[in-house]
Residue frames relative to the residue before (quaternion, step in Angstrom):
aa qw qx qy qz dx dy dz
M 1.0000 0.0000 0.0000 0.0000 0.00 0.00 0.00
T 0.5805 0.5945 -0.3760 0.4101 3.63 1.05 -0.62
E 0.6868 0.4669 -0.2847 0.4787 3.56 0.86 -0.95
A 0.6216 0.5280 -0.3546 0.4572 3.61 0.97 -0.66
K 0.6414 0.5201 -0.3132 0.4690 3.57 1.01 -0.84
E 0.7017 0.4846 -0.2670 0.4489 3.58 0.98 -0.81
Y 0.8149 0.3295 -0.1435 0.4547 3.59 0.86 -0.86
T 0.7241 0.4343 -0.2702 0.4627 3.63 1.15 -0.02
D 0.4549 -0.6638 0.5258 0.2757 3.52 -1.29 0.27
R 0.7939 0.1129 -0.0205 0.5972 3.56 1.22 -0.52
I 0.1210 -0.7643 0.6306 0.0598 3.51 -1.15 0.76
V 0.1221 -0.7601 0.6369 0.0416 3.49 -1.06 0.96
G 0.0736 -0.7923 0.6045 0.0381 3.59 -0.67 1.04
M 0.0930 -0.8042 0.5868 0.0152 3.54 -0.85 1.04
R 0.0706 -0.7688 0.6347 0.0350 3.52 -1.32 0.56
Y 0.8361 -0.0889 0.0152 0.5411 3.55 -0.51 1.15
G 0.7406 -0.4512 0.2085 0.4522 3.54 0.94 0.96
R 0.6366 0.4908 -0.3436 0.4856 3.57 1.28 0.10
I 0.4258 -0.6678 0.5429 0.2792 3.60 -1.07 0.75
I 0.1945 -0.8004 0.5652 0.0466 3.55 -0.69 1.24
F 0.7903 0.0526 0.0154 0.6102 3.54 1.14 -0.80
D 0.1388 0.7574 -0.6308 0.0962 3.59 -0.93 0.83
D 0.4170 0.6788 -0.4768 0.3716 3.57 -0.06 1.33
R 0.7239 -0.4148 0.3408 0.4333 3.55 -1.36 -0.10
P 0.6287 -0.5723 0.3751 0.3694 3.60 -1.00 0.66
D 0.6773 0.5081 -0.3119 0.4311 3.59 0.95 -0.79
R 0.6251 0.5255 -0.3258 0.4763 3.58 1.29 -0.22
L 0.5507 0.6124 -0.3960 0.4061 3.60 1.24 -0.21
D 0.0215 0.8344 -0.5451 0.0785 3.54 -0.21 1.34
E 0.7404 -0.3939 0.2750 0.4702 3.58 -1.21 -0.06
A 0.6241 0.5291 -0.3473 0.4582 3.63 1.02 -0.74
A 0.6500 0.4865 -0.3245 0.4852 3.61 0.89 -0.77
M 0.6451 0.5199 -0.3232 0.4573 3.61 0.91 -0.79
E 0.6512 0.5110 -0.3086 0.4686 3.54 0.99 -0.84
R 0.6396 0.5011 -0.3316 0.4794 3.66 0.98 -0.68
I 0.6639 0.5072 -0.3024 0.4588 3.59 1.04 -0.76
Y 0.8357 0.2872 -0.0883 0.4596 3.57 0.69 -1.11
A 0.7355 0.4080 -0.2497 0.4799 3.67 1.02 -0.34
G 0.5985 0.5927 -0.4242 0.3325 3.50 -1.38 0.06
S 0.5747 -0.6043 0.4399 0.3332 3.47 -1.30 0.11
P 0.4578 -0.6851 0.4874 0.2890 3.61 -0.80 0.92
H 0.6225 0.5574 -0.3492 0.4241 3.61 1.07 -0.62
A 0.6413 0.5037 -0.3110 0.4881 3.54 1.05 -0.84
D 0.6321 0.5406 -0.3321 0.4450 3.61 1.00 -0.81
R 0.6824 0.4793 -0.2859 0.4720 3.56 0.92 -0.96
R 0.6263 0.5276 -0.3454 0.4584 3.66 1.00 -0.53
G 0.3520 -0.7933 0.4232 0.2601 3.45 1.22 -0.73
D 0.6487 0.5335 -0.3270 0.4332 3.60 1.25 0.04
G 0.5264 -0.6648 0.3951 0.3533 3.58 1.33 -0.05
A 0.5899 0.5777 -0.3592 0.4350 3.57 1.30 -0.19
E 0.5427 -0.6015 0.4709 0.3491 3.52 -1.17 0.55
A 0.3853 -0.7028 0.5429 0.2508 3.57 -0.99 0.75
S 0.2558 -0.7823 0.5467 0.1540 3.55 -1.05 0.66
């Protein structure tokens, strides 16, 4: 991610086919990284953000 921030004008982060982040590299913070890389894939696929049981 460090290289992407240095050499690009725009970063798009996706998770399970959904765009989670689409902005300038200097706006990519820990909260955005958490949304892109963390969480339950089951909750993401349900689309409501809740954990699946």
